[in-house]
C-alpha positions, 0 to 999 in steps of 0.5 A: 755642092759644099759651102764654106763656112765663115767663123767671121763675127763682128764685135759687139763694140762695133754693132755699138758704134753704128746704131749710136752712130745712127741714132745720132743721125736720125735724131740731128735730122729730125731735130735739125729739119735738114739732112746737109748738116749731119751730112756735112758733120760726117764728111768732116770726120771722114776727112778727119779719119783719113788724114790720121790713117794717112799719117800713121802710115808715113810714121809705119814708112819711117819706123821701115826705113829706119829698121832698114837702114838699122840692118845695113 
């Protein structure tokens, strides 16, 4: 049975960001003594990221509508 080989590599900067985030989370739990603080910060950052992504999608939608209108 042949298996497909994937050439997908994770960029080193992503691995670095993940390691830094894990280190900050562990530091916050050890120093702060609670798990709720870092989780609340992470959820806030996730909420901000989702909001920015939605704004980006709305921007792309407006550009697409303008492009369609220009071609008419």
